[in-house]
N, C-alpha and C positions, 0 to 999 in steps of 0.2 A: 143890666148886662147879662147875656146868656153865657153859661158855662157848660162846655161839653166835657163829659167824663168818659174816659176810655179805659177798658180793661182788656189788654191784648194777651191772648194765650197762644200756644203753639199752633192751634188750628181754629181759633175763634177770636172774635172781638165782641165784647159786651159794651154797649154805649147808652148814655142817657144825656139828655139836654135839659138843664135846670136853670131857672131864673130865680135866684134867691131873694131878689128884691120884692117880688110879689108871690113867691112860693108856687110858681107854675112849673109844671113838667111839660116840656114841648114835645118830646118823644122819648121812647126807649126802644131798645132792639138788640138783636144778636145776629152776627154773621158767624156761620159755623161751617165745619168741614173744609176750612181753607186749605189750599194745597191739594185738593182732590177734585175729581170730576163732578162730584155732587155738591159742591159748595153753594150755599144760598144765604140769603139775608132775610130777616123779618123785622118789620118796623111797626110799632104801635104808636099811632099819632092821630090826634083829633077823634079818639074813640073808635078808630078803625085799624085793623091789622092788615098790613100789606107784606107781600113776599116778592123776592126777586132772585133769579138764578145768577150766580157769579161764575160765568163760564171759565174765566181765567183763574179763579180761586185764589186771588192775591189780596193782600191788605189794601193795595192801591185801589183795586176794583171795589172792595167793600166800602172804602171811604168815598169813592165816587158816587155810589148809591146813596150814602148818607148825605153827602153834599147836595145831591139832587133833591132829597127830601127837605133839607134846610132851605133850599131855594124855593121850593113849593110853599113852605110855611112863611116865606118872606123874612127869615131871620138869619140867613147865613152871614150877612155883613155885620150882624149884631153879636156874633160869637166872639167875645173878647178874650176868652181864656179856654184852654184845653188842659184838663187835669188828667194825668196819666198814672194809673196804678203801676208801680214797679215793685217786684217782689223782694229783691235783696239789695240793700244799700250798704251792707257791711258796717264797719265802724265809722265810715266817712260821713254818713248822713244821719243826723239826729232829728231832722225836721224836713218838711217839703222844701223844694228848691227849684228855682227857675232853670229850665233846661238850656244849657249852652253846650258848645262843642266839648268844653272841659268836663262838664258834668256827665255828658254821654260817655266820655272816655273813662270816667270813674265807674260808671255803671257797667261798662264792658269789663273793667278790671274785676268786677264781682261775679262775672260769668262762671268761674270755677266753683263758686259757692252755690250757685243756682243754675246749673247747666240746662235744666228743663224749662226754666222760666225767664231768666233775664234776656236770652237771645230773642225770644218772642216779644218781650217788652220793648227792646231796642228797635226791632224791625217795625213794630207798630208805631213807635214814636217817630221814626224817620218818615214813614208813609203819611202820618198825620201832619207832620210839619210841612210836607209838600202839598197836602190837600188844603191846609188852613194856614197859609204862610203869614197872614196878618195878625193872627191870634198869639197871645202869650202862652207858652207851653210850660207846664209845671209838673215835676215828678213828685208823687206822694208814695212813700216807701212803706211796705208792710212791716219792715223791721224797725222803723224809726221810733215807734211808740215804746219799744222795749229797750231802747238805749239808756233808759233810766234805771235798769236793773243794777244792783250792786255787784261788785266783782265776785263776791261769795256765791252769787246766783248764776253768773254767766261763765265762770271759768270751769273748764274740765280738768280733772286730775290726770293730766298727760304731760309729757315733757314740755317745758316752758318754751322751747324754740318752736314747737308746733304752733303755739299762739303768736309769738312775736314775729315769726317769719311767714306763717301761712294762714293766720287769722282763725285758727281753730278755737272756737268758743261758742257759746250759746247765743243765738241772735233772736229767735222768736219770730212769729209771723201772725197774720190776721190782725195786725195792729190797728188798722182803721176801724175794724168791727169792734174790737175790745174797747177802744176809746169811745166810740159812738154809744154803745149800749151801756157803758159805765155812766156816761153823762145822762142818758135817758133814765136809767134806773134811779139816779139821784133825784131827778124831777118827779118820778113816780112815787118815791119814798118821801118827798117833801123835805129833803135835807140837803145841805150844801155838799157837793162832791168832795170838797176839801176835807170834810170830816169823816168820810166813809171808807171802810175797808170792805172791798167787794171781791168775790170770786166769780169771774165771768167765764161762761162755757160757750164757745162758738162751735156748733156741731152741725156739720154737713158732710159732704164727701171727704173734705179735710176737716180735722177737728183739733182744737186746742183749748186749754184753759189758761186763765191769767189771774194773778193776784194784783189787784188794783188798789193802791193805797193813796188816798187823797188825789185821785185822778192820774196817778203815775204807776206805770208797770214796775213791779218789784220782783216778779218771777213769772215764768210761763212754761208750758209743757214742751213746746217745740224748741229745737236747738240750732245746731249748725245748719241743718236743712229742715224742710217740712216733714221729714220722715220720723223724727223723734217724737215720743210722747204717747198720745192716746191711740187706741185702735181706730182706724178710719175706714173709708169705703173700700179701698184697695191697698192702703198702706198699713204696714204692720204695727207702726208705733214702736215702743221700746222692745228690743230683743237683746239677748246676750251678744256682745260684740264678737265673741268667739264663734258665733254661729256662721259668720261669713267664711272663715277659713275651713271650718268643719264641713259645711254643706258643699263648698267648692270642691273639696277633695272627695267627699263621698259621692256626689252626684256628677262630678266631672264638669263643673261649671266655672266660668271665669268670674272674677270679682264683679265686673260690670253686669254680668247675667244675674248674679245673686242680688245685687242692688236693684236691678230692674224688677225681679220677682217680688222683692220686699215693697216696692213702690206700686206695682201694677197687678199683682196676683195674690195679695195677702189681705189683711184686715178682715172686714166682714165677708168679702168674697171668698177669701181663702178658708176661713173658719166654717162657713156655711156650705161651700161647694155649690152655691146656688146663685147668689146675687150680691151686689154691693149696695142695693137700694133698701133702705130701712123699711119702707112701706111694704115691699114685697116680702121681706123677711118676717115682719110682724104677722102678715097674713099666713105665710107658710108655717110659722111656729104655731099659730092657732089651729092649723090642720094637723099638727103633730110631727112636722119635719124636724128631725133631731139636729141636723146641721144648723138650721135657722135658729133653733132654740139656743144652741151652744153659742152662736155668734152674738145673739142678743145678751146672753148672760155674761160673756166675757167683756163685751162693750160696756155694759153697765158697771161691772165690777171695777174695771180699769179706770173708768171715768170717775166713779165715786172715790176711789183711792187717790187719784190725782187731785180732785177738788179738795178732799180732806187735807192733803199734803200742802196745799196753798195756805192753809191756816198757819203753818209754821212761818211762812214769810210775812204774814200779816199780824200775827199775835192775837188779833181779835177779828172775827168775821161778823159784819153787819147784815150782809145779804148775799144770796146766791142768785146768779142771773143766767138764764138759758136763752140762747139765740141761735140763728142759723136754721137751715132747712129742717134738721132733726130737732133741734132745740125748740123751735117755734111750733112744731106740728106733731111731735110724738109724745102724747100724754103718757103712754106706757113707759117710755124711757125715763121721762122726768120723774114719774111716780116711783119707779124702781130705784132710781138714784137717790131720791130723797129718803126712801125707806132705809137705805144703807148709810145715810148720813145722820142718823139719830145721835151719833157721838158728838155732832156739832149743835144739836138741839133742833134739827130739821124734822119736819113732818108735813105731809101733803094734805091739802084740802081736795078731796077727790072730785067734788063737783066743779070747783073752780079750775082744777087741772084739766078736766075733760072739756071744759068750755074754751080753754086757751089753745085753739087751733085755727088754722086757715085765716091768719091775720089778726086774730083776737089775742091781745096781750093782756098782761095784768098779773096780779098777785095770786100765787097758787099755794101758798103755805097755810097750814092750819092756824087758827087763832092761838096766840101765845107762843108759837114756834118761831125759829129763826126765819126771817123773811126770805122768801123765794119768789122770784119774778120771771115772767116771760117778757122779753123785750124784742120787738121786731127790728133787726138790724137794717141799716141803710148805708152801705159803704159808699154808694155813689154820692149821696148827700154829704157825707163826711169828707170825701175827696173834694167835692165842689166847695164846701165851706173852708177847707184848709187852703185850697187854691186861691180863693178870693181873699182870705186873710193875708196870705203871703204877698199877693200883688198889692193889696192896700198898704201894707207895710213898706213895700218897695217904692210905691208912688209917693208915700209920705216922706 
């Protein structure tokens, strides 16, 4: 059976067609700039890249192009399941679930918790259901993996009614990535996942760390929204909550404008005044750009501090795991972080660290030091595996 995996954003759809029975990838692709005149789609299939203009710029048009590609491959009728990434499932969803009208209603109820993400997820789900009406549709939630956090980790020290009436608590995100790389790290270490205490770091334009104990999340850096925690591409991560009121009054901004700036104009971009792209910042810092150097230093410092803090949740750390676009490709960031984590017994093997780029994963720690690994994440495969497991359970 083929499983189609969809990740629908506000202006894009990332997709992958996987057959887990024989480990085949039928196609991958991305539709982007949806909702605009420049919308387009690219598909990688049978060793060839194809592009198409999406003149209407809608999800429906993107899925029509995808369906045409599946027809060309002769597999459209063999797509038995569609796995959808959904960012926020609140406290309602602890695991993947088959999509029904009731489930869609629950996802809509989580829109206030993820106003930038869940509406796009819902629109994509509805368009995909229309395009693939005979397939089973499954929602896989970014937040579900973190529902195993204890109350001491997920509660905020705020009025209790905020939690009971409005769901104000820490939820965490990037759950499929943290779950996938933790399992892969256990394989690489040759030890059962159930015995391991891991600190996983998903580092891309969005960043988070997670304390994984025996395969279960016991703490993570993101909170009520994906804005909490680490310095990210354009997101600030942790700031003083009093900043909102202060800068609103000083700069004459509304609360929503302050929140927008913390999401879209901060992080690496805000610190450097140059870019949110780690590759560009590393090059600029090498040329002496002071803003780029500051952005890198703050990113590394905050990341190391958060990773060390996860040791409190675990009690014992068996390995550090780096993944995501930055985690998999920036030897400079990994090396600088490990240098700061000597307190945990970490030390880098410079040669191994330099070699672990462009898809090359593996151990990057010095002999005798705390294990540190680079693991290539594969959220699409994780979503496909969770989708198939759910449907196998339902059919049984």
